[in-house]
C-alpha positions in Angstrom: 79.5 106.4 71.3 82.1 108.2 73.5 85.5 106.6 73.8 87.4 107.6 77.1 91.1 107.5 77.2 92.6 105.8 79.9 95.1 108.2 81.0 95.0 111.9 79.8 98.0 112.9 81.7 101.4 113.3 79.9 103.7 112.5 82.8 104.2 114.1 86.2 103.3 117.7 86.8 105.3 120.4 88.6 104.1 119.4 92.0 105.0 115.8 91.5 108.4 116.8 90.1 109.0 119.1 93.1 108.2 116.4 95.6 110.6 114.0 93.8 113.5 116.8 93.8 112.7 117.4 97.5 113.1 113.7 98.2 116.4 113.6 96.4 117.7 116.7 98.4 116.6 115.0 101.9 118.5 112.0 100.9 121.6 114.0 100.0 121.3 115.8 103.3 121.0 112.5 105.2 124.1 111.3 103.5 126.1 114.5 104.3 124.9 114.0 108.0 126.3 110.5 108.0 129.6 111.6 106.4 129.8 114.4 109.2 129.1 112.0 111.9 131.8 109.6 110.7 134.3 112.5 110.4 133.4 113.6 114.0 133.8 110.0 115.7 136.9 109.1 117.4 139.0 106.5 115.6 138.1 103.1 117.2 140.6 100.4 117.0 140.4 97.3 114.8 141.2 93.9 115.4 144.9 94.3 114.9 145.0 97.2 117.5 143.5 94.7 120.0 146.0 91.8 118.9 149.0 94.0 119.3 147.6 95.8 122.5 147.7 99.3 121.3 145.4 102.2 122.1 141.9 101.4 121.0 140.3 104.8 121.1 142.3 107.7 119.9 140.8 110.8 121.3 137.3 112.4 121.9 134.6 113.2 119.6 135.4 116.3 117.5 132.8 118.9 118.7 133.3 121.2 115.7 131.2 118.9 113.4 128.1 119.0 115.9 126.9 122.4 114.9 127.1 121.6 111.2 125.3 118.4 111.7 122.3 120.0 113.7 122.0 122.6 111.0 121.9 119.9 108.4 119.3 118.1 110.6 117.1 121.1 110.9 117.1 121.6 107.2 116.3 118.0 106.7 113.4 118.4 109.1 112.1 121.4 107.5 112.3 120.0 103.9 110.6 116.9 105.1 107.8 118.9 106.5 107.4 121.0 103.3 107.4 117.7 101.2 104.8 116.1 103.5 102.7 119.2 103.2 103.1 119.3 99.4 102.4 115.5 99.2 99.3 115.8 101.2 97.8 118.2 98.8 98.7 115.6 96.0 96.9 112.7 97.7 93.5 112.6 96.0 93.9 109.8 93.6 94.3 106.1 94.6 97.6 105.9 92.8 98.9 108.6 94.8 101.3 107.6 97.7 102.9 109.5 100.6 106.6 109.3 100.3 108.2 107.3 103.1 111.5 109.2 102.7 109.7 112.3 104.3 108.3 110.6 107.2 111.4 108.5 108.0 113.8 111.4 107.8 111.7 113.8 109.5 111.4 111.6 112.5 115.2 110.8 112.3 116.1 114.5 112.0 113.7 115.4 114.9 115.2 112.6 117.1 118.7 113.8 116.1 118.0 117.5 117.2 116.4 116.4 120.5 119.4 114.0 121.2 121.8 116.9 120.6 119.9 119.3 122.8 119.4 116.6 125.4 123.1 115.7 125.6 124.4 119.3 125.2 
């Protein structure tokens, strides 16, 4: 009588760990893009500025940050494509899933790059 073990794997393999690391890196890049966008924005007045009738917008967007933002978006799009490619090779079992992180941030970064070049 042969007894089969339920799960012979001892945890995630190198490809699964690499996909997890890529997902963390993409999240870090997305956070840094948000920080740079917040730094590039002009100061918009608060409720007190409107109440005391002071200037609501103090200056234009800081254009020096846009090149850094686009480079980060390109890195994010590239890593998302690599992660999706690696994830598609690891999509054989029923328990394997596609990471929504790569799909969402790939689309967001492509839209951000297209918006930058459209408004440039």
